C-alpha positions in Angstrom: 0.2 0.1 -0.1 1.6 3.4 -0.8 1.6 6.5 1.5 -1.5 8.2 0.4 -3.7 5.3 0.6 -2.5 4.4 3.7 -3.4 8.0 5.1 -6.7 7.8 3.5 -8.4 6.5 6.5 -8.9 9.2 9.6 -7.8 6.6 12.1 -4.6 6.1 10.9 -4.1 9.7 10.2 -4.7 10.2 14.2 -2.4 7.5 14.8 0.1 9.0 12.8 -0.7 12.2 14.8 -0.3 10.6 18.1 3.1 9.1 17.5 4.1 12.6 16.4 3.3 14.2 19.7 4.0 11.1 21.8 6.9 9.4 20.2 7.4 6.0 20.4 4.3 4.0 22.2 3.1 0.6 22.4 0.0 -1.0 20.2 -1.9 -1.2 23.7 -1.0 2.3 24.1 -2.1 3.3 21.0 -5.4 1.7 21.3 -6.3 3.1 24.3 -7.0 6.6 22.6 -9.2 5.2 20.4 -13.0 3.9 20.5 -12.2 0.9 18.4 -11.6 -2.8 19.2 -7.7 -3.1 20.0 -7.4 -5.5 16.9 -8.9 -3.0 14.5 -5.8 -0.8 15.9 -3.8 -3.3 15.1 -4.9 -3.8 11.2 -4.2 -0.1 11.2 -0.6 -0.2 12.4 -0.3 -3.3 10.0 -1.6 -0.9 7.0 0.5 1.9 8.6 3.9 -0.1 9.1 3.3 -1.8 5.2 3.2 1.7 4.0 6.4 2.1 5.6 5.1 5.0 7.4 5.6 3.6 11.1 8.4 1.7 12.5 8.2 -0.9 15.0 10.3 -2.5 17.5 10.1 -5.3 19.5 11.1 -4.9 23.7 10.0 -8.1 25.5 6.5 -8.9 24.9 5.8 -5.2 23.6 5.9 -3.9 20.1 6.4 0.1 19.9 5.6 2.0 17.1 7.5 5.3 16.3 7.1 7.2 12.8 9.5 6.6 9.9 11.5 9.9 9.4 11.9 8.7 5.7 8.5 8.4 4.9 7.7 11.7 6.5 10.1 13.4 4.1 8.6 12.0 1.1 5.4 12.9 2.1 6.8 16.8 2.7 8.9 16.5 -0.6 5.8 15.9 -2.6 3.4 18.6 -0.5 6.4 21.1 -1.4 6.3 20.2 -4.9 2.6 20.6 -5.1 2.7 23.8 -3.3 5.2 25.0 -5.8 3.1 23.8 -8.8 0.2 25.5 -7.2 1.2 28.9 -6.6 3.4 29.3 -10.1 -0.6 28.4 -11.6 -1.8 30.8 -9.3 0.5 33.4 -10.1 0.2 32.9 -13.5 -3.5 32.9 -13.5 -3.0 36.8 -11.6 -1.0 37.7 -14.2 -3.9 36.6 -16.9 -6.3 38.2 -15.0 -4.1 41.7 -14.9 -3.5 41.5 -18.2 -7.2 41.1 -19.7 -8.1 44.1 -16.9 -5.8 46.6 -18.3 -6.8 45.7 -22.1 -10.5 46.5 -20.6 -11.9 43.5 -22.1 -12.7 41.8 -18.6 -15.1 44.1 -16.7 -16.3 40.9 -14.5 -12.9 41.2 -12.8 -14.1 44.0 -10.8 -16.7 41.6 -9.1 -14.3 38.9 -7.8 -11.9 42.3 -6.2 
């Protein structure tokens, strides 16, 4: 499963948020923050592990989960790239609207201001 499919579920996004704010937690500590059954949280953690969004370490009988910073960097890089694309598109649209306004041919622009 890819990063975005794994994050499509609100419970999985919430798990990521919890781990981001709390650091490393056990499955039971994570499960205690939800009104969902522990097996359901376990499935969500499995999806996050398979998408490489979280890493797991075994400590005695416990599994400790933490965010995978490499995957977070990939998400951040994608978001940054999309921001640049959209900023370029909005800047270009702004230029086109201003050039049309100067020519006097686009009177409806005054409604947008």
